[in-house]
N, C-alpha and C positions, 0 to 999 in steps of 0.2 A: 267829719261831720256826721251827726246822727241821722239815720235814714229810717224809713218804714219798710216793712216787708209786705208788699201788696198781695192780696188774695182774691181769687176769682169770686164774683158775687154768687156763683152757684154753691159756694161752700157755706152760705148762710144756713143756719139750722133753725127749725121750730115753726110751728103753726100757731098763728096769733088768735086769741079769743077776743071777744068784743071789748074787754077791759084792757087789752094790751098784753096780757100774760101769754107767753109763748111756751108751748109744750114741745120738749125735745125728744123724750122717750115716754113710755106709758106713765111713769111716775116721777118724771123730772121736768120741771118747768121753771121759768124765770119771768120777772117783771122788771122792766126798766123804769127807774124813778129819777127823771131828769138826768143826772150825771152818773148814776150808779145802778147796779142791778142787785135785786134780792132773789134768792132761789127757793123754790118750794120742792120738797122731796116727799112724795106720797101720791097715791092714785087718786084720781078725781072722785069726789064723794066719800073720801076716807073717813070723814067725821071727826068728832072730838078726840084729840090725842092720837090721831091716826097718821100724822104727818110731822115734818120738821121744817123749820125756817132756817135758812143759812144766810147770815148777815142781817142787818137791821136798818139799812137805809140812812138817809140824811135827815136832819131835823125838819119837822113839818110833814113827814110822809106816813105817819101812823095810820091815818084813815085810809090811805091808798093801800097800804100793806094789809090791813084788816079786811078791806073790801075785796081785794084780790083773793085772800085766803078764804073768805066766806063764799065767794063765787065758785071757787074750785072745790072746796072741801065740805061746804054746807054751813048754814046759819049757826053762829056761835061756836064753830069748830076751833078749838085751841090746839096748838102744836104740842107734841110730846116733849119738845125741847127746842131751844135756839142754839145753833152751832155757829161759831164765829171763825172766819178765816183769819181775822186779825181785828185790832181794836181802833183803827183810825176813825176819825170823826164821821166819814162818809159811809162807814159800815156799822156804826153803833149809834146813829143819830137819834133813834127812838127806842133804843134797847131797854133803857130803864123803865119807860112807860109800858112797853109791850110785855116785858118779863113780869112786871107787877100785875098788870091787868089779866094776863093769861096764867099767872102762877106757874111759870115755866122755868126749868133749870137752864142755865147758860153754860155751854161747853166751849172751852178754849185751851190752847197750849199753855203749859206752865209758864213759859217766858212772856206771855201776854198778860198774866195775872196782875202785875203792877199797874197796868193801864186800864184794868177793868174793876179793880177793887179800890180805886181812888188814891193809891199811894204814890204814883209816879206819872209824870207827863212825858210824852214822846220828845225826842230831839226836835228842835225847831226846823220848819221847812226851809228849803233852799229855793228862793225865787229866781235864781240866776241860771237855771237849767231848763231846757225845753223850748224856750223862746215864745211861749204862748201866754195869753191873758190869764188863764187859770193858774199857771205857774207864778206869774207876777203877783197874783192875789193871794198866793199861798201863805204869806206871813199872817194873814188875817183869819186863816182857818183855825178852828178850835184844836188845841193840843191838850187841854185839861182832861184828865181821865174821867170816865164814867165810874159809877160805883154800884156794881151788882154783886158785891161780896157775898151776900147772904144766899145767892142763888148760883154762885159760880162753881163749876165742876171742872177739874182738870182732865183733859183727855188722857186716857190710859196709855201707859208706856208701850203696850203691846201693839199699838197702831189701830186698834178697833175704834169705832165710833158707836157707843152703846145705843143711842136712839136711832141709828141708821144701819140695820143689819145688811151685810154684804158690802158695806163701804169701809174704807180705811183712810186714815189721815197720813199725809206725808209732810214732814217738816220742810218748808220751803222758805227759809229766811232770806233776808236781804232788804226787802221792802219794809219789813218790821222784824224784830227779833224772834217772835213766836208765830210768824205767819205759817199757816198750813193750807195745803190743797187737799181736796177730798177726791178719792179715786175708788171707782167700783170696777174691779177686774172682770166681773161677770159679763158686762157689756161694754167695757172700756170707756165709761163715762167719767169725765173729769170736771170738777168744780175748782177752777184754778185760783179764785180770789184775785189778788193783784200781783201774783208771781209773774204773770204777763197779761197783757190786755189786748183788745182788738180794736182800739181806737187811739188816736194821739191825744191822751187825756190832758195834756198841757194846753191844748187849743180849744177855745170855745167853739170855733167853726167845726172842727173835726168831731167834737162831742155832739154838736147839733145835727150834722148830716150823717154821722155814723158810717163813714166810709169803711169798707172792709180791709183792714190792715192788721198785721200782728206786730205789736210793740213790746218792749220790755216793760217793767213795772213803771207806774207814774213816777217821773223823775224827781219831782219836788219833795216827795216824802220818802224816797229810797235812801237808806242810810249806810248800806254796805254792798257795793257793786260786785266785788268778787263772789260774795255769798249769793247775790241775785243771779249771777251767771250760772253758778253751780246748780241753783234751784231750777232754772229754765232747762238746763241740760238733763236734769233728772226727770223732769216731766216729759220732755221730748222723747226720752228713751222708753217711756211707757207706750208710745204709739197709740194715743187715744183715738177713739172713733168719733167722739163728740166732746166739745168743751164749751162751758159757759164761764166767762171771766167776770171780774168785778165791774168792768167798764167795757162798753161796746157790745156788739151782737155775738150771739153764740154761733159757733162754726162746727162743721162736721166733714168727715170724709178725707180722701187722699189729698185734696188741695190744701185743706187745713194742716194736715201732717207735713206736707211739703213746706209750708210757710213756717211752721214751728221748728222744723229741722234747720231751716236757713237761719232763723233767729238764734237757735242754740249754737250753730256752727260759727256764726259771725257776731255773736253777742257784743263783744268789745267794740266792734265797728259800728253796728247798727243801733245799739241800745244805750251804750254808756256815753254820757256827755263828756266833751273834751276837758271841761273845767267845771268845778263845783265844790261846794262845801265838803261833801263826803266822797268825792271821787278819789282823791289821794289820801284822805284820812277818814276811813269809815268810823262811824260811831262805835265806841268800844263798850264792852260789858263792864259795868262797875262792880257790883257785888254778885254778878251771875244771874240776876233777875231783871234789873232795870238797866236800860241803856242810857248813857249820857253822852252828849255831844262833846267832842274834844275841845 
């Protein structure tokens, strides 16, 4: 039976501004948009092209993202780039509009390109895992790819993130083929995307109340569980000081690391569903770039 890894409320990180944006470190902040987080990297007041947006929310959140960006960085402040952890619908909901309006490049892993240049759709979700309403509704979530081909830049193979000095990208597949997590070794800050999350994303109730728990990636869109386990273990080995995930509240400190270590150690017990479309048969790489369901 899948379980959660509970975390003490004192592990919650970030001080909230009036608009709901929470600052974790001097230049690292995030904003919760209903069921998903977007991350802002850049000091307050950084101005035009002085910051980076990580991920691009769900459909209908363009105004909220722009409003939070202007409140933090200044009126009319555009990002130097948009960096994606992956291309699922709840992370690229307003990507096309924002990239065009801001005239911003979009950085992503090479294996995510088919889902960002309009050429491939993700494998269909699995509504039979997780047991919650959000999982049951997953067949209705968009899988059609967005198309930002004209602005798309592949993250360099050396692990650097050009618009984010001091940060590195780690390939953390499993939830999607080209999923990346962003790591800053200087202060051990981690932007984990959906490699793991801090709420039971399958449950509407859990998403609403945001109880502090550490979970594996959202089950209904995870297509390769062995890869997901390896990704969590690689992130736990970093021993981060603070982490913001794609879903749930940001966490920090020793209690967060304890919970992440437990998830890494017991991943197959606490994170992997007993049955599911991709549990015994992970989605396999077709031509090396696009994944197809078996």
